[in-house]
DOVEX-874983 format. One line per field, with one value per residue (C-alpha): x, y, z; residue number from 1. Coordinates in steps of 0.5 Angstrom, whole numbers, plus 500, padded with zeros to 3 digits. Example, Ala and Ser with C-alpha at 12.3 -4.5 7.8 and 13.67 -1.06 7.14 Angstrom:
2
x: [525; 527]
y: [491; 498]
z: [516; 514]
nr: [1; 2]
***
This chain:
576
x: [634; 634; 630; 633; 629; 633; 632; 632; 640; 641; 643; 640; 638; 632; 626; 622; 615; 617; 621; 616; 610; 615; 615; 608; 606; 607; 606; 597; 597; 601; 597; 591; 594; 595; 603; 605; 612; 613; 616; 623; 623; 620; 623; 630; 625; 623; 629; 628; 635; 635; 631; 633; 634; 627; 623; 624; 622; 616; 615; 616; 612; 605; 605; 605; 603; 596; 591; 591; 598; 598; 596; 602; 606; 604; 607; 609; 610; 615; 618; 621; 617; 621; 619; 613; 613; 615; 610; 604; 604; 604; 598; 594; 596; 594; 587; 585; 580; 582; 578; 572; 570; 562; 557; 551; 547; 553; 560; 563; 570; 574; 575; 582; 582; 576; 582; 587; 583; 582; 588; 590; 585; 588; 595; 591; 588; 594; 597; 592; 591; 599; 599; 603; 600; 601; 596; 598; 597; 591; 589; 591; 587; 580; 578; 580; 577; 570; 572; 572; 566; 563; 567; 563; 557; 556; 557; 550; 550; 551; 558; 559; 556; 561; 566; 567; 572; 573; 568; 571; 565; 565; 572; 574; 568; 572; 577; 573; 572; 579; 580; 573; 576; 583; 582; 588; 587; 585; 590; 589; 583; 580; 575; 569; 563; 563; 555; 552; 553; 552; 558; 562; 562; 562; 565; 565; 573; 570; 565; 569; 575; 570; 568; 574; 577; 570; 571; 579; 576; 570; 574; 582; 582; 591; 588; 583; 579; 575; 572; 567; 560; 563; 564; 558; 554; 557; 555; 549; 548; 552; 545; 540; 540; 543; 538; 536; 543; 543; 550; 550; 548; 551; 557; 557; 555; 562; 566; 563; 568; 561; 558; 553; 556; 561; 553; 550; 556; 556; 548; 550; 555; 552; 546; 551; 555; 547; 545; 551; 550; 549; 552; 548; 541; 535; 533; 539; 539; 532; 533; 540; 535; 529; 533; 540; 536; 530; 535; 539; 533; 530; 538; 536; 529; 533; 538; 534; 533; 540; 541; 536; 539; 545; 542; 538; 543; 547; 541; 540; 532; 532; 536; 533; 527; 529; 531; 527; 521; 523; 519; 518; 526; 524; 516; 516; 520; 518; 510; 509; 511; 510; 508; 510; 505; 508; 516; 513; 510; 517; 521; 516; 515; 522; 521; 514; 517; 523; 519; 513; 518; 523; 515; 517; 523; 520; 526; 525; 519; 520; 526; 522; 516; 521; 524; 519; 515; 506; 508; 512; 506; 501; 505; 506; 499; 496; 502; 499; 492; 494; 497; 496; 492; 491; 482; 477; 478; 485; 486; 484; 490; 495; 495; 497; 503; 500; 493; 499; 502; 496; 492; 498; 504; 503; 498; 503; 508; 502; 505; 512; 512; 516; 512; 507; 510; 512; 505; 502; 509; 507; 499; 499; 504; 500; 494; 499; 500; 493; 495; 490; 492; 485; 485; 482; 483; 487; 480; 478; 485; 486; 479; 480; 486; 484; 480; 486; 491; 487; 487; 494; 494; 490; 494; 500; 497; 495; 503; 506; 503; 503; 510; 506; 499; 496; 494; 501; 501; 504; 511; 510; 511; 505; 501; 496; 493; 492; 490; 494; 501; 497; 493; 501; 506; 513; 520; 524; 530; 530; 522; 521; 518; 511; 508; 499; 501; 507; 506; 508; 514; 516; 514; 521; 520; 521; 519; 523; 529; 530; 531; 535; 540; 541; 541; 550; 554; 562; 565; 573; 575; 569; 564; 557; 554; 546; 541; 535; 530; 526; 531; 532; 534; 540; 541; 547; 545; 544; 549; 548; 549; 553; 547; 546; 552; 554; 547; 547; 554; 555; 550; 542; 539; 537; 545; 545; 549; 546; 551; 548; 549; 555; 552; 557; 555; 555; 558; 556; 551; 548; 541; 538]
y: [235; 241; 241; 243; 244; 244; 252; 255; 256; 248; 248; 246; 252; 251; 250; 255; 254; 246; 250; 255; 248; 245; 251; 254; 247; 246; 253; 252; 252; 259; 263; 266; 265; 270; 270; 277; 272; 265; 260; 260; 253; 253; 257; 252; 247; 248; 251; 257; 260; 256; 262; 269; 274; 278; 272; 270; 277; 277; 269; 271; 279; 276; 270; 274; 280; 283; 284; 290; 291; 285; 288; 292; 286; 283; 289; 282; 288; 291; 282; 279; 274; 268; 271; 272; 264; 263; 267; 262; 257; 263; 266; 259; 258; 265; 264; 257; 257; 257; 253; 257; 260; 257; 264; 260; 255; 258; 258; 264; 266; 269; 277; 276; 272; 276; 282; 278; 274; 281; 284; 275; 276; 282; 280; 273; 277; 282; 275; 273; 279; 279; 272; 270; 263; 256; 252; 247; 253; 255; 247; 248; 255; 253; 249; 255; 261; 256; 255; 262; 264; 258; 261; 268; 265; 263; 270; 275; 280; 284; 282; 283; 290; 292; 289; 296; 296; 289; 286; 280; 275; 280; 280; 273; 273; 277; 273; 267; 272; 272; 265; 264; 270; 266; 259; 258; 251; 249; 249; 252; 253; 260; 264; 265; 270; 269; 268; 273; 269; 274; 277; 271; 271; 263; 261; 254; 254; 254; 249; 244; 246; 245; 237; 236; 239; 235; 228; 227; 229; 223; 218; 219; 216; 218; 225; 227; 233; 235; 241; 236; 237; 244; 243; 239; 245; 250; 246; 246; 253; 252; 249; 253; 259; 259; 255; 261; 259; 253; 252; 250; 243; 242; 245; 240; 234; 235; 237; 229; 227; 227; 220; 218; 214; 219; 224; 218; 218; 225; 225; 219; 221; 229; 225; 221; 226; 231; 224; 225; 231; 230; 237; 242; 244; 241; 248; 251; 244; 245; 249; 247; 239; 242; 246; 242; 235; 239; 241; 235; 232; 236; 235; 228; 228; 232; 228; 222; 219; 218; 216; 211; 205; 207; 210; 204; 199; 204; 203; 211; 209; 207; 212; 218; 215; 214; 220; 224; 221; 220; 226; 225; 229; 234; 234; 237; 243; 244; 243; 248; 254; 258; 254; 247; 243; 246; 245; 236; 236; 240; 234; 228; 231; 230; 223; 221; 224; 220; 213; 215; 216; 209; 205; 200; 198; 194; 195; 202; 202; 196; 199; 206; 201; 197; 204; 205; 208; 207; 209; 216; 219; 216; 221; 226; 227; 227; 232; 237; 235; 237; 243; 251; 254; 247; 247; 241; 245; 244; 238; 236; 240; 237; 229; 229; 225; 221; 219; 218; 213; 208; 209; 208; 205; 201; 196; 194; 192; 188; 182; 182; 177; 182; 188; 184; 182; 188; 191; 186; 189; 195; 194; 192; 197; 203; 199; 199; 207; 208; 211; 210; 211; 212; 221; 225; 224; 217; 213; 213; 210; 206; 204; 201; 197; 194; 189; 186; 188; 182; 178; 178; 177; 170; 169; 169; 166; 160; 160; 161; 155; 150; 152; 151; 153; 152; 160; 163; 172; 172; 175; 180; 188; 190; 185; 184; 177; 170; 164; 157; 153; 151; 157; 160; 160; 159; 163; 160; 160; 159; 154; 159; 165; 165; 170; 171; 173; 174; 181; 180; 177; 181; 189; 193; 197; 192; 184; 180; 178; 186; 186; 180; 184; 192; 192; 192; 198; 198; 204; 207; 205; 201; 196; 196; 189; 188; 184; 185; 181; 179; 175; 169; 166; 169; 168; 162; 155; 152; 147; 140; 135; 129; 123; 128; 127; 121; 118; 123; 126; 133; 133; 133; 126; 129; 129; 136; 141; 143; 150; 156; 160; 166; 172; 177; 185; 190; 196; 203; 206; 200; 198; 191]
z: [495; 489; 484; 477; 471; 464; 461; 454; 454; 455; 463; 469; 473; 480; 479; 483; 482; 485; 490; 493; 493; 499; 502; 503; 503; 511; 512; 511; 518; 521; 514; 518; 525; 529; 529; 526; 523; 521; 526; 525; 525; 519; 515; 515; 514; 507; 505; 505; 503; 496; 494; 491; 496; 492; 492; 500; 502; 498; 501; 508; 507; 504; 508; 515; 513; 514; 509; 507; 505; 500; 495; 495; 497; 490; 484; 481; 474; 477; 478; 472; 468; 472; 479; 477; 475; 481; 484; 482; 488; 492; 488; 489; 495; 498; 494; 498; 504; 511; 517; 516; 525; 526; 527; 530; 524; 519; 518; 513; 511; 517; 514; 513; 507; 504; 504; 501; 496; 492; 492; 490; 484; 481; 480; 477; 472; 470; 468; 465; 462; 460; 458; 463; 465; 462; 461; 466; 471; 469; 469; 477; 477; 475; 481; 486; 483; 483; 491; 492; 489; 492; 498; 499; 497; 503; 505; 508; 504; 510; 510; 503; 503; 510; 505; 501; 494; 496; 491; 492; 488; 482; 480; 482; 476; 471; 473; 470; 464; 462; 463; 458; 453; 452; 450; 450; 453; 446; 441; 435; 437; 435; 440; 439; 440; 447; 450; 456; 462; 468; 468; 465; 457; 456; 450; 447; 449; 457; 456; 452; 458; 463; 461; 461; 467; 470; 466; 468; 475; 475; 470; 472; 480; 480; 478; 484; 484; 490; 488; 483; 484; 484; 476; 475; 478; 474; 468; 470; 471; 463; 461; 466; 465; 457; 455; 450; 446; 442; 441; 449; 448; 443; 446; 452; 446; 443; 449; 451; 444; 440; 442; 445; 451; 454; 454; 458; 462; 462; 466; 470; 473; 474; 478; 482; 484; 485; 490; 494; 496; 503; 507; 502; 507; 502; 501; 498; 494; 492; 486; 484; 484; 480; 476; 473; 473; 468; 464; 463; 461; 456; 453; 454; 451; 445; 444; 445; 438; 438; 445; 447; 445; 449; 455; 457; 456; 461; 466; 465; 465; 472; 475; 472; 474; 482; 482; 479; 482; 489; 491; 499; 500; 495; 496; 503; 502; 494; 495; 502; 497; 492; 485; 489; 485; 478; 480; 480; 474; 471; 474; 471; 464; 462; 464; 461; 455; 455; 457; 451; 446; 449; 449; 443; 447; 454; 458; 459; 462; 466; 469; 470; 474; 478; 480; 483; 478; 481; 488; 487; 482; 487; 493; 489; 487; 494; 495; 490; 490; 497; 496; 497; 490; 487; 486; 482; 478; 476; 478; 471; 467; 472; 470; 462; 463; 469; 465; 458; 462; 464; 458; 453; 456; 461; 459; 453; 459; 462; 459; 462; 469; 472; 471; 473; 480; 481; 480; 485; 491; 488; 490; 497; 498; 497; 500; 506; 506; 505; 499; 493; 485; 482; 485; 480; 473; 473; 475; 468; 465; 472; 472; 463; 466; 472; 468; 464; 471; 475; 468; 469; 477; 475; 470; 473; 479; 476; 474; 480; 482; 478; 475; 469; 465; 459; 457; 455; 453; 446; 447; 442; 445; 447; 445; 450; 446; 450; 448; 447; 445; 440; 437; 437; 433; 434; 433; 429; 431; 438; 438; 445; 444; 441; 438; 436; 429; 424; 426; 432; 431; 424; 427; 424; 432; 437; 433; 436; 430; 429; 438; 437; 431; 434; 441; 440; 439; 438; 439; 439; 446; 449; 446; 449; 449; 451; 450; 451; 457; 452; 447; 450; 442; 445; 452; 453; 453; 460; 461; 460; 465; 466; 464; 458; 455; 457; 452; 447; 447; 444; 440; 441; 439; 431; 431; 430; 434; 440; 440; 439; 433; 434; 434; 431; 433; 429; 426; 431; 427; 423; 422; 422]
nr: [1; 2; 3; 4; 5; 6; 7; 8; 9; 10; 11; 12; 13; 14; 15; 16; 17; 18; 19; 20; 21; 22; 23; 24; 25; 26; 27; 28; 29; 30; 31; 32; 33; 34; 35; 36; 37; 38; 39; 40; 41; 42; 43; 44; 45; 46; 47; 48; 49; 50; 51; 52; 53; 54; 55; 56; 57; 58; 59; 60; 61; 62; 63; 64; 65; 66; 67; 68; 69; 70; 71; 72; 73; 74; 75; 76; 77; 78; 79; 80; 81; 82; 83; 84; 85; 86; 87; 88; 89; 90; 91; 92; 93; 94; 95; 96; 97; 98; 99; 100; 101; 102; 103; 104; 105; 106; 107; 108; 109; 110; 111; 112; 113; 114; 115; 116; 117; 118; 119; 120; 121; 122; 123; 124; 125; 126; 127; 128; 129; 130; 131; 132; 133; 134; 135; 136; 137; 138; 139; 140; 141; 142; 143; 144; 145; 146; 147; 148; 149; 150; 151; 152; 153; 154; 155; 156; 157; 158; 159; 160; 161; 162; 163; 164; 165; 166; 167; 168; 169; 170; 171; 172; 173; 174; 175; 176; 177; 178; 179; 180; 181; 182; 183; 184; 185; 186; 187; 188; 189; 190; 191; 192; 193; 194; 195; 196; 197; 198; 199; 200; 201; 202; 203; 204; 205; 206; 207; 208; 209; 210; 211; 212; 213; 214; 215; 216; 217; 218; 219; 220; 221; 222; 223; 224; 225; 226; 227; 228; 229; 230; 231; 232; 233; 234; 235; 236; 237; 238; 239; 240; 241; 242; 243; 244; 245; 246; 247; 248; 249; 250; 251; 252; 253; 254; 255; 256; 257; 258; 259; 260; 261; 262; 263; 264; 265; 266; 267; 268; 269; 270; 271; 272; 273; 274; 275; 276; 277; 278; 279; 280; 281; 282; 283; 284; 285; 286; 287; 288; 289; 290; 291; 292; 293; 294; 295; 296; 297; 298; 299; 300; 301; 302; 303; 304; 305; 306; 307; 308; 309; 310; 311; 312; 313; 314; 315; 316; 317; 318; 319; 320; 321; 322; 323; 324; 325; 326; 327; 328; 329; 330; 331; 332; 333; 334; 335; 336; 337; 338; 339; 340; 341; 342; 343; 344; 345; 346; 347; 348; 349; 350; 351; 352; 353; 354; 355; 356; 357; 358; 359; 360; 361; 362; 363; 364; 365; 366; 367; 368; 369; 370; 371; 372; 373; 374; 375; 376; 377; 378; 379; 380; 381; 382; 383; 384; 385; 386; 387; 388; 389; 390; 391; 392; 393; 394; 395; 396; 397; 398; 399; 400; 401; 402; 403; 404; 405; 406; 407; 408; 409; 410; 411; 412; 413; 414; 415; 416; 417; 418; 419; 420; 421; 422; 423; 424; 425; 426; 427; 428; 429; 430; 431; 432; 433; 434; 435; 436; 437; 438; 439; 440; 441; 442; 443; 444; 445; 446; 447; 448; 449; 450; 451; 452; 453; 454; 455; 456; 457; 458; 459; 460; 461; 462; 463; 464; 465; 466; 467; 468; 469; 470; 471; 472; 473; 474; 475; 476; 477; 478; 479; 480; 481; 482; 483; 484; 485; 486; 487; 488; 489; 490; 491; 492; 493; 494; 495; 496; 497; 498; 499; 500; 501; 502; 503; 504; 505; 506; 507; 508; 509; 510; 511; 512; 513; 514; 515; 516; 517; 518; 519; 520; 521; 522; 523; 524; 525; 526; 527; 528; 529; 530; 531; 532; 533; 534; 535; 536; 537; 538; 539; 540; 541; 542; 543; 544; 545; 546; 547; 548; 549; 550; 551; 552; 553; 554; 555; 556; 557; 558; 559; 560; 561; 562; 563; 564; 565; 566; 567; 568; 569; 570; 571; 572; 573; 574; 575; 576]
***
């Protein structure tokens, strides 16, 4: 079947791009084989006779020539524009890495791939400079260029030095610079002054385009991109090395649509990508994990005033804590090296900052605690104290965040039954593993909280044993008051929640009524509704039994309807 397309003159002509895609799809196995000519059966199967003679000769020679001859063959400026566009699939195919050759523990590409990549990148750079590559081909070119850089990053220095005059890595970065400066994928966007990023210049168009590719690879299942993790690492590198440039963080937020939901999904998806990278060696994974997570957490802290409710709604608190504080595997590498304690504390810093800012909303802290916060802190503290270079003189300065957690955040959460159940299990597991939480400077805040924790455990035990308890806890956030029901005021809406005073019920940050009204967000593309665990007045009514319906009908004893009032979410950004 021939591939035809309608040209500018209104006539049908062969689509040489699709022809070459069909031709080169069956040639991958023989590009770097020892054969000097392509099999005749393959040529007949690809129907190469439909191509013009000049392109047919170029295709045959380029796919089977020696590496040093490829530069002379790909003399693209001598070809007409239609042939240049037809040769784009050939150049893209030549950039794909072949099967790697194992050399001991490492795997490096063959030398043919290194030598052939250089003239291919030269040709692509020339086409970019002359604006001869269409927009859709740029989208296909980006992951191939980035994978080319990743493949060359696996080479040792001695292998790169041995390739005299073929610095492919520098040339690939030059191609990236051409893509960055062009900004042709944005309609009506004028190029802005670039920001230095090594050899490459980072422009806002580059960031928008990378986020566009990354989001499309993550969310669009029909457009599967095998380099999603590479794009995520490239975006993180832009954050890491451009933290001095304020526009980079804002551009990523703007590239995500300028909405909190899309930016939160960007952070969550990158965390999932980082956790999936099992093929990377731990020593190679450590710098990316520490630096990229730190950069993302710092941006999250910077935007926490806007993102805190949306991130909490998406369960990001548990994901961040679980990933950043799961330091067993990373700690085995980071602690023996220089400044290993600083690496650990760098990961923990933004987490505790988020927890402190989210203190009025108990759901964040509960998710963090139920994700294994206390055992991770205990194991990290033991590793830091045992690491070389840590003395008793500077041990007091290593744990400001943990002390704030014990003295400020955690005591206010001891009114939650789920938090008490978690602490009870966590303390038992710490005792079984012979890990003591009160370490060094943490003894004082822990000793202050211990009597309150014991009192809460006794109330929980009484509640579990009898199913009811005479002394109840105030449902106000961070209120440690406990007394009998007669001493508390019942919520006027649901008649199920008790407060010790009016201040606990009406405080603006996390009162019962404001929480019920502000836990809903409406976005143009999605509706995200969230009801707090403490918001029991808005929970759906329990199904009535058949006996109750037979005796009382669908109305209560007082004759009023038993249906709860309908709760409609306010518009996005509306305040309660």
